[in-house]
N, C-alpha and C positions, 0 to 999 in steps of 0.2 A: 410222808407228805403225799397229798394227791395230785394227781395230774391237772396242771393249769393250762387254759387255752393259750395259744398262739395268736398272734394277729390274724392269720388266716383262719383260726379256730373261732374268734369272736365274730368274724365275718359270715363263716357258716352257720354260727348259731343264731345270728340275725336273720339269714335268710331261712331256717328253720322256723323260727318264731312268726316270721311272715308268712311262710307257707300253711302253717297251722292256723295262723288268723284268717287267711283266705278261706282255709277248707271249713273253718266254723261258721263262715258268714255265708259263703256259696257251697252248700253241700253238694257234693258230687263225687262220682267215682274217680275222676281224673285229679281233682284237687286233694282228695284224701289219699290217693297213692303218692302224689308228689310230696305232701307233708310226712307221710310215713317213710319214704324214702330218705327226704332230708335228716329225718330225726334217728332213722336206723344208722345212718351213715355217721351222724355225729356222736351216736351212743356207742357204736363199735370202735370208732377212733379213740374214744375214752377209755374203753376197757383194755384196748390194746396197749395204749400209753402207759395206763396204769400198771400193767403187768411187765412193760419192757425192761425194767431194771430188777425184777424180782428175782431173787436167786443167784445174783451176780455178787461176787465178793473181790474186793480190792485190797492188796496188802502192799507195803512199801519195802523196796529194796534196801541195800546197803547205800547210804549216800556219801560219796567223796567229796573231798574239799577242791576248790576251784580256783582259778586266778582271774582277776577282772580282765575283760577283753578276750577270753578263751572260753571254748566250749565246755560243758559240765553236763554229765549224764546224771539224770534223776531217774532211776529205774522204778517202775511199778509192776505188778503182776495182777492180771484180771483174770477171774476165774469164774467160768459158768458152771453152777453146781446142779443144774436141773438136766433133765433129759430132752430138753427142747432146743432147738436153734434160736439164737439170738441175734437181733439185727444191731446194726451199727449203733455206737454210742459215743458220748463226748467227756474227756476228763477235763476238769477244771481246777486249777490250784493257784491261790494267791503267792507270787514270789517278787519279793520286793526287788530283787537283783535280776529279774528277767526284763526283757522290753516290754514297757507297757505295764509292767507289775503284774500280770497275768498269763499262765501258761495254759494253752488249750492243747489238747492231744486228741486227735480221732482214734477211736478203737475199732477195728474192722468187726464184721459178724462173727459171732462164736458158735463152734459147734457144741453139742451136747458133752459136759463134762471137761471141756477144753480149758487149759489155762494158758494164757498168753503174756509172755513177758515183754513189756513196752520199755524201751530205752529212749526217754525223753531227753533230746539234747537241746540245751538251752546256753546262749551267749550270756555270760554275766557280765552286767554294765554297772554295778556297784559293789564296793568291797564293804566287808564287815561281818558279823557273825548274825546269821538269820534262822528263826524257828521257823520249821514247817508243820502244819498242823492238820488242816482241814483239806480233803479231796472230795470234790463233787463229781457223781457220775449222772450224766444227763441221757435220757432215752426220750422216744416218743413212738408215736404211730406212724405208719408208712405216708399217709398223706399229710404229716405235718401239722395236724390240727392242735395237739396236745404236746407239751412236753412235761416229763417226770424226772424230778433229781432226788437223787440219794446222797446223803452226807456220810463221809467215813471219817474219822478222827485217826490219823496217822501221824503221830508224834515223829519229828525229826529235826536235825540241826545240820547246816550248811556254813562252811567258813569260806569267804571269797576274799582271797589275799590281794595285795596291790599288784597292778601289772609291773612287770620286771622286764627290763631291757637289757638283752646280754650284751655285756662290755668286753672287748678284746683286751683292752689295756687302759690304765689311767697312768697320768704322770704323777707318780708318788715320791719323786726326788725333788730336791730344791732346785729352783732355777739357777742355772748357772754352775751347777756340780759337775759339767762334763767339761772336757776340753775342746776348744774351738779347732777345726780342721785348717788346712792350709788355703782353703778357698773361702774361709770365713764362716762357712755353717758349721753349727756344732755336730761333733760326732755322736756316733751311735752311743746311747746310754746303757746299752748291754755291756758285759765284760769288765766292769770296773770293780766288782766284787769278787770273792773267792769261792762262795757256795753257788751252784747251779739252782736257778730258780723256776724257769720254765721257758715255754716258747710264746712268741707273739708274732703278729704278722709285721712284715718289713716296712719301715719308714724312711723317706728320704733323709739322707746323712747318716744312716747306720753304716757300720764298717762291714766290708765283704767278708773279714774273717771270722765274723761272728754268726754267718749263715748257717742255719742247721738244714744240711742236704736232704737227710731222709725225711724230715719233716715236710720240707718243701716240696719233695716229690709225692709224698702222700697227700698234701693238701692242694696240690698245684698250684701252689703260689709262694713266695719267697718268705720264709719263716727265720726269725731271729732268735738266737739264745739270750735270755735274760738271767742276770745272777741277783743274788741277794742284796747286793748293794743298793739295789734299787727301791727296796721297800723303805717303810717309815716305821717309827715306834709309836706314834700317837695320831689319830685320825678323829677329829671332831666334827659331829654334823649337828647343825642348828636348823631347826625347823619352825618356820613362823604359821601360827594358825589362828591369827587375829581374825575374829569372825567379821567384823565390819568391813574387811578387805577382801572377802571370799566372793567369787563370781556367782551370777544368778542362775547359772545352770547346774542342776542339782547332780547331775552326773560327770559331766567333763568340764570342770571349773580349774582354775588355777591352783587351788588347795590339791586337788586330785592329782594334778600334773606334778606338783611338787613332791607329794608323798610317794608317787611312783618313781621320781628321781633318786629319793632317799632311798627306797626300796632296792633300785637296780644298783645304787652305791653299795648298800649293805651286802648285796648278794655277791657283788665281785670282791669285797674286802674280806669274806669269809675264807677264802681260797690263800689270802696273803696273812702272812704271821705279823700282825700288829694288834695293838689295843685300840678299841673303839669307845668314845664317849658320846652320847646321844642326850641331846637337850631340847626340850619342847613343852607347850603348855598344851595338855588335855582338856578340852571343853567337857568331858563327861564328868570331872572332878573338880575343875576349875582350879588345879595346882600344876606346879612344875614337875614334869618326869625326867628324871636323871638315870640314864643306864648306862653301865661301865663294866667293861670286861674284855676278854679275849675276843677278836673278831668273829672267830668259828664258833665259841661257846655262846655268845650274846646273840649271834644270828637269829635263833628260833625265837627268844623273846622280844627282839626288836622287830622282827616280820610280824609277830602278834599284835604289838603296839601298834605298828603302822595301819594293821588292818582295820582297828576300831578306833583309832585316834579321831576326835571331832574337833570343829572350831571351837575356840574359847574367848574369853575376853581380856586376855594377856597379849600385849603387843609384844613385837619384836624387840623394841628397844627395852621394854622393861625385863624381857627375858634375858637380855645381854647384861643388863644392870646386875640381875640377880646372880649369874652364873660366871661373869668374865673371870672372876677369881679361881674359878674351878678349872679354867682351861689352862692346860701346862704350857711353859714357854717352848717355842719351837714345834708346836703341833700344826698339822695340816687341816685347816678349818675349811669345812664347806657350809655355807650360810645360804640356805633356801628362803628367800624372802617374798613376801606378798606387796611390797611396798618399799620406797625408799625414802630416808629423812636423813637430815644433818646429825641427829643424835646417835642413828646407828652407824653412820659412817665414821662418827667420832670415836665410837666405842671398836669399832673394827679396825681402826687407825692404831688405838691402843695395843691390840691384840699383834697388829703387824709390828709395832716397835718391840714387841716381847719376843721377836723372831718367828712369830706364826706366819705360815704362809696362807693367804686367804683367797679363797674361790667363792665369789659373792655372786648369787643368780637371783634374777629379779623377776617375778611373774605377776605383773598387777593385772587385776580383774579385767581392764579395758581391751587387753590382748587376748582374752578368753571369751569371746561374746558367746550369748546362749544360743543353741542351735535350734534353727527354725526348719520347720518340715519343708516349706517351699523355698526356701532362700540358701544359696551357700553360705558357707561360715567364713566370714571375710572380715579382716581389720581394715575398715576403709581408709582411715588416715591414721598415721602414726601421732601418738599423744606427745603432747610437749612436756618433755622430762623436766623435773625441777632441777635447777642449777645446784649443783653441790659444790661445797668448797673444794679447792684443787688437792690432791692427795695421791697416796700410793694405791690405794684400795679403790677399784671403780666396779661398778656391777655389770654383769653380762646379763642383757633384757632377753626375755624369752616370749615366744608367740605359742599360740596353740599348734601351729604347724612345726615349730622346731623339733628336730630329731635330737633326743638326749645322747646318742652317740657321739654326735657332732659336737656337743658343749662338755661332756664328761670325759670324753678320751683325750680332749686336747690339753 
């Protein structure tokens, strides 16, 4: 590809044609020198820009996987294969998960035969599996009159997993399974089993006899011993992906928030001895997805699914109607919903009547407004919630500012 003029280059070109025209009309030494100077300057800039990326090779390093919301390194190696010095250039690559969708990287001047490794750091803003292909190297002349671009086809793949929040502990035992203390508060839930399970931070109401003093000294805060009696046999995760209820912001909407909550819950459960049943509708296939297995063994498959799952046309009520009979009695159910309605409440109440413990989280798109460049992201007025029939199951409403630890650890 030949070098193309920049805006400044077009201006100098117009001035060159003007000077030549004046020299042809008013023949003289001064006009001829001026026209020659403009033409020589323009031509020299073109030749320098044309040769600016000659002999430069770009190769891709090993791309690692990333997590949404965290930095990811995309390494490239730029090699000057000539015996000449090369001026600064710019690398450009389309990256759907990068801010703005395009990644620009400046390459400093290169010495003869120099190979420079560039570790491009980018904050991943979108989950999914992405193909990387074309990298463009742009150079030019020192005056900035021309730009020359060379294209390199460098296939690669990057997986961006959902954002995961570290959870200290989750209430996995049934409510009321502990004994009330003399002051009316529930006693600590640790120590009612036989097998040691792990440590967690102190919560008000925990008994002093279960404090782990070595862990307390190491963490510089009170740590409590937990026992296996606090685990559960079956956890069910229901994820609503109904497309009409998904917010307008493409990167930080209510569905992305719920996907992150489900991924955080799955990450916590992989260290707990239990079985997990995941139910959702995947918009890529238009079908219901069922994943079932041991929490640790299921986690890689579930994490991968949450990475690529897309909004679909199956509502949460339809999802429950299709799968309610598959949910075992006595399960701990986490329902991540985009909207509330009486039909969903009725089905969740049926699960509650089967001794299931229900944690119903509601994330309406009104609570996740689009991000505006010049305005703060604020829910200006609380929406009017639909009146649901009275029952034992009530939703916990979520907002874009809600901290996942606060709702999942309670």
